[in-house]
N, C-alpha and C positions, 0 to 999 in steps of 0.2 A: 154526183151520185144522188138519186132520189131516195130519201129516207122513208121507211115505212111509218105508218101512223103510230104504230106501237114501237116505242123505243126498245123494249126487250127483244122484240122480233128483229129490229134493225141491227142490234148488236150480236144476237145469237145466231142469226142466219149465216154469217160467215163460217161458223163452226160446221154447219151442214155442208156449205159450199166447198169448204176446204177438204172435207172427207170425200166429196164427189170428185174433186180435182185429183186427189191422191189415187182414187180408183182409176181415173182416166190415164194417169201416169204409169199404171201397172203395178201399184202396190196391192198386196194381197188384202182382200176385204176383211178377212179375220184379223189381220194385223191392224187395220185402220180402226175398227171398232174396239179392239182390245186396248189400243193406245188411248182412245177416248176414255175408257173406263179407268185405266191406270192413271190417267191425268186427273181423275177425280170427278169427271162428269157423270151424271146419273145414267146416261145411255150413250152408246157410240153414235157417231154422226150419220152413218148409213141407216142404223135402226131408227134414229130420230127422223130422218127424211121419210121413212116409211110411215111413221106415226103422224107427221103433219101432212103427209101425202106428197109423193113425187109429182103428182099432177099439179098441185098447188105451186111447187117450185117452178114448174114449166110455165104455168099461166102467169106468174109474176114476171118471169123473164120476158114473155111475149108482150105483156103490157108495158114493161119498162122500155123495151125496144121500140114500141110504138110511140111512147112519150118522148124519148130522146132522139129518135130518128138516126141520122148519120153520126151523132155523137155517142151512140151506144157502143160499148166495148163488150164483145161476147166473152163469156166466161166458160171455163171447163164445165162448171155445173150446169150451164144452159145446154151444152151438147149432151151431157150424160142424161139429164132429165128428159130432153127431147127424144133421145134414143129409147129410154125406158118406156116412156108414155106412148109416143107415136109409132115406133117400130115394133115394140114388144108388148104393148098393152098392159104393162105392169105399173099400176098407178099408186101402189102403196098398200098399207095394211087394210084400208077400207075395201079394197078389191080382192083381198086375200093373196095378193102377189105384188111384191116390190123387190127390193134387194134381198128380202127374206121371203120364204114361203110360210104360210100360216095354216098348217093342216088342222082339220077339225078334231083329230084324235091325238094331238100331241103338241109340244112346244114349237115355237117358231124356229126355223133354221135357215141359214144362208142359202139362197137359191143356187143350186149347182151350176146353172147355166151362166152365171156371172163370169166364170173363167173364159168361156167362149166369146162373150161379148166384150170383155175388158181383160185381155190376156195379161197374166202376171209376169213381170220381168224377172230375169234371173237375179239381178242385183237389187236387193231390197234395202230401204232405209232402216236405221235402227229405231227402236221404240222411242228413244229420247228425241230423235230428229222429228218424228211424227208428232209427238206431244208438243214440242216447241212450236210447230206450225199451228196445231189446233188451238193452243192457248193464246199465242201472240196475235193470231188473226182476230181474236175477239178483243184483245186490248187495243189494237190499232184502230179498229172500227169504233170502239168506245171513245177514244181520244178524238176521232173525227167528229163524233156527235157532240162532244164538249166544245170543240173548235167552232162548230157551226151553230152553237147555242141550242141544239136539240135537247141537250142535257144542261142543267144549270150549275150543277155542283158534282165534284168527283164522288162524294158520299152517296148521292142519288144513284150514280152509276153502279157503285160497288154493292150497295144494299139491294138495288133492283136486280142485279145480276144473280146474287146469291139466292134471293127469295123468288125472283121471277122466272129464271130458267135453269136453276140448279147449278150455277157456277160453283166450283169447289170452294167451300168456306176457308179451308186452310191456306188458299192462295190470296185471301184478302180482297177478292174482287178483281176485275180486269185492270183497274187503275192501281189498286194496291199491289198487284203482282209486278207492275213496272217498278214500284218502289223497292220491292224485294230484290229484283234484279239490279236495281240502281238505274236511274234514268239514262246516264251516259251509256251504260252497258246495254240497256234496252234499245236505244237508238242504233248502236253498232250492230246488234243482233238483227234488227229490222232491216237495216241497210243490206246486210248479208243475205237475208231471206229475199229481199226485193230483187237483188242481183241474180239469185239462184232460181226464184220461183215466180216473180212477177211483181208488177207495180202495186198490187193490193197490199203489199207489206211496207210500202214506202212510209216512213215516219211523217206524220202531219207536221206542218211548220210550227204549230203550237208547241209540240214536243221538242223540236230542235231549238226553238227560242228559249224554252225553259232551261234546257241543258246549258245553252250559251250564257244565260244569266245566273246559273246556279240555283234555280228555283225548284220547288217541289209542289206537288199537288196537295200534300198534307204537311203540316208542321212536324218537326222532329219531336 
């Protein structure tokens, strides 16, 4: 995977992408953004996509596809962004229309047309299941950045997450949260999520090796 020049962007982008994946799966958009807020994030993933511009998500996907060629693996977020931008012309807040509408005479509100474009399934996940995905997808990407030496130290990751993109401080940062869960338990949870939702949740080898050796990112 090609990392963005900005490490905060590289690690926080999966939060937005996971929200868009949930939308494609048929999860109610109100539930997705509510889960993000309850998880402690300052804004829900769909609302954040609007703020950074869905068009930008689409352009990054296009460039990454061009860079990687046949090695590129399409994501749900790529399909959702392409549909919003190319088919619907909803670029995000800057255009006044994204996952939300931005009327001049009132607060933003979810676009009613989302239900027709991304039908909501009868069976919905629990808030806890959505929160687990939104939070752990950030942790696994952060560990990948550590594994690839994009980040030099866990403390850089955790402080950068809290100050850089509003990661909930009570979780201690995306690496600190793995310690809260326990590294063995975190690996088990990521393996389960990978089997259920895709390889993006696969624990990096660094994390598996640390569990095997009984190591921690931070001393006790």
